[in-house]
C-alpha positions as CSV (number, residue, x, y, z in Angstrom):
1,M,19.6,121.3,124.8
2,E,21.0,117.6,125.4
3,A,18.6,115.9,123.6
4,D,19.1,118.3,119.9
5,G,23.2,117.1,120.7
6,L,22.4,114.1,120.2
7,E,20.0,114.2,117.1
8,W,23.3,113.7,115.0
9,L,24.0,111.0,116.5
10,V,20.2,108.8,116.9
11,V,19.1,110.0,112.9
12,P,22.4,108.2,111.5
13,M,21.7,105.0,114.0
14,H,18.1,104.6,112.8
15,Q,18.6,104.8,109.5
16,L,21.6,102.4,109.2
17,V,19.0,100.0,111.4
18,S,16.4,100.5,109.3
19,W,18.8,99.5,106.3
20,G,20.6,96.8,108.0
21,A,16.9,95.4,109.5
22,A,15.3,95.5,105.4
23,G,18.5,93.7,104.1
24,A,18.5,91.2,106.4
25,M,14.6,90.7,105.8
26,V,15.2,90.6,101.7
27,F,18.2,88.4,101.8
28,G,17.7,86.1,105.3
29,G,15.6,84.1,103.2
30,V,18.3,82.9,100.9
31,V,21.1,82.8,103.0
32,P,21.2,78.4,103.9
33,Y,20.3,77.3,100.1
34,I,24.0,78.9,99.6
35,P,26.0,76.1,101.6
36,Q,22.8,73.5,100.1
37,Y,23.9,75.0,96.6
38,R,27.0,74.7,97.5
39,D,27.4,71.2,99.1
40,I,25.5,69.6,95.8
41,K,27.2,71.3,93.3
42,R,30.6,69.8,95.0
43,T,28.9,66.4,95.7
44,Q,26.8,66.7,92.2
45,N,24.1,64.9,94.1
46,A,20.4,66.4,94.5
47,E,19.1,63.2,96.6
48,G,18.6,64.9,99.9
49,F,17.3,68.1,98.2
50,S,13.3,68.1,98.2
51,T,12.4,70.1,94.7
52,Y,8.3,70.3,96.0
53,V,10.1,73.3,98.9
54,C,11.0,74.4,95.8
55,L,7.7,74.6,94.2
56,V,6.0,76.1,97.0
57,L,8.3,78.5,97.6
58,L,7.8,79.5,94.2
59,V,4.2,79.4,94.4
60,A,3.8,81.1,97.3
61,N,6.5,84.2,96.4
62,I,4.3,84.6,93.4
63,L,1.4,85.0,95.1
64,R,2.8,87.5,97.2
65,I,4.0,89.5,94.0
66,L,1.0,89.6,92.6
67,F,-0.9,90.4,96.1
68,W,1.4,93.3,96.0
69,F,-0.3,94.7,92.9
70,G,-3.7,94.9,94.6
71,R,-2.6,96.4,97.6
72,H,1.2,97.7,97.8
73,F,3.1,96.5,101.3
74,E,6.7,97.0,102.3
75,S,9.3,97.5,99.4
76,P,11.4,94.6,101.5
77,L,8.9,92.2,101.1
78,L,8.7,92.9,97.8
79,W,12.5,92.5,97.0
80,Q,12.7,89.7,99.8
81,S,10.2,87.8,97.2
82,I,11.9,88.4,94.0
83,I,15.2,87.6,95.1
84,M,13.7,83.9,96.4
85,I,12.0,83.2,93.0
86,I,15.1,83.0,91.3
87,T,17.0,81.5,94.1
88,M,14.8,78.9,93.3
89,L,14.7,78.7,90.1
90,L,18.5,78.8,90.5
91,M,17.9,75.8,93.0
92,L,15.8,73.5,90.9
93,K,18.1,74.2,87.9
94,L,20.5,73.1,89.6
95,C,18.7,69.9,90.6
96,T,17.7,69.1,87.6
97,E,21.1,69.5,85.7
98,I,22.6,67.0,88.4
99,R,19.7,64.7,88.5
100,V,19.5,64.3,84.3
101,S,23.2,63.9,84.3
102,N,23.6,61.2,87.1
103,E,20.6,59.5,84.9
104,L,22.5,59.2,82.0
105,N,25.3,58.1,83.3
106,I,23.6,55.1,85.2
107,K,22.3,54.1,81.2
108,R,25.4,55.2,79.7
109,R,26.6,52.1,82.3
110,S,23.8,49.2,81.6
111,F,24.4,50.2,78.2
112,S,28.3,49.9,77.7
113,A,28.3,46.9,79.5
114,A,25.9,45.2,77.2
115,D,28.0,46.1,74.4
116,S,31.3,44.7,76.5
117,K,33.5,42.6,74.5
118,D,35.0,41.2,77.6
119,E,31.4,39.6,78.5
120,E,29.5,37.3,76.8
121,I,25.9,37.5,76.4
122,K,25.1,33.7,77.9
123,A,22.0,31.9,76.2
124,P,20.1,29.8,77.9
125,P,20.4,26.2,77.4
126,K,18.5,24.6,75.2
127,R,15.9,22.1,76.2
128,S,14.0,19.3,74.2
129,Y,11.0,19.3,75.5
130,L,10.2,16.5,72.7
131,G,12.3,13.7,74.7
């Protein structure tokens, strides 16, 4: 009789723990990239971030999704792969934009330095090799 009395509490708690574990599984891999994304965006510097890690994670998660079509596994793992692919694409987009803009700024600086009226381009002194 006692077990039937607690069933109203045990069943919802079990569902709550299941949903919490599934949510942690789906979003747990993405959480470390949130501060990294914000830091790269704030500093406009992506030099410490390896795009090769993104490549490896993209390939691994795409293979996991392809494997799911052959043999179904738990849906939280499938959703984790989808969320991770989206996250890696966002990270690659941000890093690419920042690296391109940094390279353009360097090229503009070197181009404008050569055109500056304050700086004269000095030619090496002419030497006569005949005499």
